[in-house]
mmCIF file of the C-alpha atoms, coordinates in Angstrom:
data_MODEL
# 
_entry.id   MODEL 
# 
loop_
_atom_site.group_PDB 
_atom_site.id 
_atom_site.type_symbol 
_atom_site.label_atom_id 
_atom_site.label_alt_id 
_atom_site.label_comp_id 
_atom_site.label_asym_id 
_atom_site.label_entity_id 
_atom_site.label_seq_id 
_atom_site.pdbx_PDB_ins_code 
_atom_site.Cartn_x 
_atom_site.Cartn_y 
_atom_site.Cartn_z 
_atom_site.occupancy 
_atom_site.B_iso_or_equiv 
_atom_site.pdbx_formal_charge 
_atom_site.auth_seq_id 
_atom_site.auth_comp_id 
_atom_site.auth_asym_id 
_atom_site.auth_atom_id 
_atom_site.pdbx_PDB_model_num 
ATOM 1  C CA . MET A 1 1  ? 34.458 -31.848 4.702   1.00 0.00 ? 1  MET A CA 1 
ATOM 2  C CA . ILE A 1 2  ? 31.958 -29.034 5.514   1.00 0.00 ? 2  ILE A CA 1 
ATOM 3  C CA . SER A 1 3  ? 31.353 -26.445 2.851   1.00 0.00 ? 3  SER A CA 1 
ATOM 4  C CA . GLU A 1 4  ? 32.205 -22.857 3.795   1.00 0.00 ? 4  GLU A CA 1 
ATOM 5  C CA . VAL A 1 5  ? 29.367 -21.334 1.631   1.00 0.00 ? 5  VAL A CA 1 
ATOM 6  C CA . SER A 1 6  ? 26.895 -19.192 3.484   1.00 0.00 ? 6  SER A CA 1 
ATOM 7  C CA . PRO A 1 7  ? 23.289 -19.964 2.713   1.00 0.00 ? 7  PRO A CA 1 
ATOM 8  C CA . LEU A 1 8  ? 22.333 -16.308 3.205   1.00 0.00 ? 8  LEU A CA 1 
ATOM 9  C CA . LEU A 1 9  ? 24.600 -15.006 0.399   1.00 0.00 ? 9  LEU A CA 1 
ATOM 10 C CA . PRO A 1 10 ? 23.340 -15.460 -3.216  1.00 0.00 ? 10 PRO A CA 1 
ATOM 11 C CA . THR A 1 11 ? 25.542 -17.308 -5.612  1.00 0.00 ? 11 THR A CA 1 
ATOM 12 C CA . THR A 1 12 ? 27.047 -15.630 -8.653  1.00 0.00 ? 12 THR A CA 1 
ATOM 13 C CA . TYR A 1 13 ? 24.422 -16.898 -11.109 1.00 0.00 ? 13 TYR A CA 1 
ATOM 14 C CA . ASP A 1 14 ? 21.646 -15.683 -8.800  1.00 0.00 ? 14 ASP A CA 1 
ATOM 15 C CA . VAL A 1 15 ? 23.128 -12.193 -8.902  1.00 0.00 ? 15 VAL A CA 1 
ATOM 16 C CA . ALA A 1 16 ? 23.654 -12.431 -12.701 1.00 0.00 ? 16 ALA A CA 1 
ATOM 17 C CA . TRP A 1 17 ? 20.052 -13.463 -13.462 1.00 0.00 ? 17 TRP A CA 1 
ATOM 18 C CA . THR A 1 18 ? 18.733 -10.782 -11.116 1.00 0.00 ? 18 THR A CA 1 
ATOM 19 C CA . VAL A 1 19 ? 20.774 -8.169  -13.038 1.00 0.00 ? 19 VAL A CA 1 
ATOM 20 C CA . VAL A 1 20 ? 19.455 -9.500  -16.375 1.00 0.00 ? 20 VAL A CA 1 
ATOM 21 C CA . ALA A 1 21 ? 15.848 -9.481  -15.101 1.00 0.00 ? 21 ALA A CA 1 
ATOM 22 C CA . VAL A 1 22 ? 16.091 -5.960  -13.736 1.00 0.00 ? 22 VAL A CA 1 
ATOM 23 C CA . ALA A 1 23 ? 17.773 -4.730  -16.932 1.00 0.00 ? 23 ALA A CA 1 
ATOM 24 C CA . THR A 1 24 ? 15.039 -6.354  -19.096 1.00 0.00 ? 24 THR A CA 1 
ATOM 25 C CA . LEU A 1 25 ? 12.300 -4.766  -16.954 1.00 0.00 ? 25 LEU A CA 1 
ATOM 26 C CA . ALA A 1 26 ? 13.977 -1.319  -17.074 1.00 0.00 ? 26 ALA A CA 1 
ATOM 27 C CA . PHE A 1 27 ? 14.341 -1.578  -20.854 1.00 0.00 ? 27 PHE A CA 1 
ATOM 28 C CA . ALA A 1 28 ? 10.646 -2.405  -21.220 1.00 0.00 ? 28 ALA A CA 1 
ATOM 29 C CA . VAL A 1 29 ? 9.598  0.510   -18.955 1.00 0.00 ? 29 VAL A CA 1 
ATOM 30 C CA . VAL A 1 30 ? 11.770 2.944   -20.958 1.00 0.00 ? 30 VAL A CA 1 
ATOM 31 C CA . ALA A 1 31 ? 10.153 1.724   -24.149 1.00 0.00 ? 31 ALA A CA 1 
ATOM 32 C CA . LEU A 1 32 ? 6.617  2.070   -22.707 1.00 0.00 ? 32 LEU A CA 1 
ATOM 33 C CA . VAL A 1 33 ? 7.402  5.583   -21.570 1.00 0.00 ? 33 VAL A CA 1 
ATOM 34 C CA . SER A 1 34 ? 8.702  6.381   -25.051 1.00 0.00 ? 34 SER A CA 1 
ATOM 35 C CA . VAL A 1 35 ? 5.542  5.001   -26.637 1.00 0.00 ? 35 VAL A CA 1 
ATOM 36 C CA . ALA A 1 36 ? 3.434  7.055   -24.238 1.00 0.00 ? 36 ALA A CA 1 
ATOM 37 C CA . ARG A 1 37 ? 5.329  10.225  -25.172 1.00 0.00 ? 37 ARG A CA 1 
ATOM 38 C CA . ARG A 1 38 ? 4.620  9.682   -28.864 1.00 0.00 ? 38 ARG A CA 1 
ATOM 39 C CA . ALA A 1 39 ? 1.052  8.459   -28.335 1.00 0.00 ? 39 ALA A CA 1 
ATOM 40 C CA . SER A 1 40 ? -0.451 11.778  -29.498 1.00 0.00 ? 40 SER A CA 1 
ATOM 41 C CA . LEU A 1 41 ? 1.291  11.258  -32.859 1.00 0.00 ? 41 LEU A CA 1 
ATOM 42 C CA . MET A 1 42 ? -0.032 7.781   -33.413 1.00 0.00 ? 42 MET A CA 1 
ATOM 43 C CA . SER A 1 43 ? -3.418 6.075   -33.645 1.00 0.00 ? 43 SER A CA 1 
ATOM 44 C CA . SER A 1 44 ? -4.774 4.458   -30.550 1.00 0.00 ? 44 SER A CA 1 
ATOM 45 C CA . SER A 1 45 ? -4.592 1.036   -32.153 1.00 0.00 ? 45 SER A CA 1 
ATOM 46 C CA . ALA A 1 46 ? -0.908 1.529   -32.980 1.00 0.00 ? 46 ALA A CA 1 
ATOM 47 C CA . VAL A 1 47 ? -0.199 2.591   -29.444 1.00 0.00 ? 47 VAL A CA 1 
ATOM 48 C CA . ALA A 1 48 ? -2.061 -0.465  -28.084 1.00 0.00 ? 48 ALA A CA 1 
ATOM 49 C CA . LEU A 1 49 ? -0.184 -2.824  -30.465 1.00 0.00 ? 49 LEU A CA 1 
ATOM 50 C CA . TRP A 1 50 ? 3.230  -1.398  -29.571 1.00 0.00 ? 50 TRP A CA 1 
ATOM 51 C CA . CYS A 1 51 ? 2.427  -1.601  -25.834 1.00 0.00 ? 51 CYS A CA 1 
ATOM 52 C CA . LEU A 1 52 ? 1.200  -5.175  -26.248 1.00 0.00 ? 52 LEU A CA 1 
ATOM 53 C CA . LEU A 1 53 ? 4.293  -6.124  -28.206 1.00 0.00 ? 53 LEU A CA 1 
ATOM 54 C CA . ILE A 1 54 ? 6.624  -4.574  -25.571 1.00 0.00 ? 54 ILE A CA 1 
ATOM 55 C CA . LEU A 1 55 ? 4.879  -6.403  -22.806 1.00 0.00 ? 55 LEU A CA 1 
ATOM 56 C CA . VAL A 1 56 ? 4.469  -9.807  -24.470 1.00 0.00 ? 56 VAL A CA 1 
ATOM 57 C CA . VAL A 1 57 ? 7.944  -10.024 -26.026 1.00 0.00 ? 57 VAL A CA 1 
ATOM 58 C CA . PRO A 1 58 ? 10.063 -8.448  -23.369 1.00 0.00 ? 58 PRO A CA 1 
ATOM 59 C CA . VAL A 1 59 ? 13.420 -8.098  -25.126 1.00 0.00 ? 59 VAL A CA 1 
ATOM 60 C CA . VAL A 1 60 ? 12.487 -8.103  -28.795 1.00 0.00 ? 60 VAL A CA 1 
ATOM 61 C CA . GLY A 1 61 ? 9.528  -5.751  -28.387 1.00 0.00 ? 61 GLY A CA 1 
ATOM 62 C CA . PRO A 1 62 ? 11.457 -2.796  -26.939 1.00 0.00 ? 62 PRO A CA 1 
ATOM 63 C CA . VAL A 1 63 ? 14.311 -3.324  -29.427 1.00 0.00 ? 63 VAL A CA 1 
ATOM 64 C CA . MET A 1 64 ? 11.772 -3.295  -32.312 1.00 0.00 ? 64 MET A CA 1 
ATOM 65 C CA . TRP A 1 65 ? 10.193 -0.030  -30.942 1.00 0.00 ? 65 TRP A CA 1 
ATOM 66 C CA . PHE A 1 66 ? 13.602 1.719   -30.679 1.00 0.00 ? 66 PHE A CA 1 
ATOM 67 C CA . VAL A 1 67 ? 14.641 0.530   -34.153 1.00 0.00 ? 67 VAL A CA 1 
ATOM 68 C CA . ALA A 1 68 ? 11.470 0.746   -36.170 1.00 0.00 ? 68 ALA A CA 1 
ATOM 69 C CA . GLY A 1 69 ? 8.636  2.342   -34.165 1.00 0.00 ? 69 GLY A CA 1 
ATOM 70 C CA . LYS A 1 70 ? 10.299 5.610   -33.197 1.00 0.00 ? 70 LYS A CA 1 
ATOM 71 C CA . ARG A 1 71 ? 11.508 6.238   -36.754 1.00 0.00 ? 71 ARG A CA 1 
ATOM 72 C CA . ALA A 1 72 ? 8.132  5.750   -38.342 1.00 0.00 ? 72 ALA A CA 1 
ATOM 73 C CA . ARG A 1 73 ? 6.698  9.073   -39.475 1.00 0.00 ? 73 ARG A CA 1 
ATOM 74 C CA . PRO A 1 74 ? 3.266  9.872   -38.182 1.00 0.00 ? 74 PRO A CA 1 
ATOM 75 C CA . ALA A 1 75 ? 0.561  10.141  -40.773 1.00 0.00 ? 75 ALA A CA 1 
ATOM 76 C CA . THR A 1 76 ? -0.439 13.745  -41.299 1.00 0.00 ? 76 THR A CA 1 
ATOM 77 C CA . VAL A 1 77 ? -4.119 14.565  -41.513 1.00 0.00 ? 77 VAL A CA 1 
ATOM 78 C CA . SER A 1 78 ? -5.012 17.189  -44.108 1.00 0.00 ? 78 SER A CA 1 
# 
């Protein structure tokens, strides 16, 4: 029997993985923009480490930034 599946239409898991990949990329971009907005309040090494963490560990890095990094109080210089 001949299958009625069109080779031009993606299967369900292809669509699901594409949605997961796009959502992960969007989450990382939002986290990087958030780091960039707070960059003036942090040291350059802290900004570099957060950006590296967000890029190297795509899901855990942005979650860590939104949970711990944004809440950290910037050091005041007196």
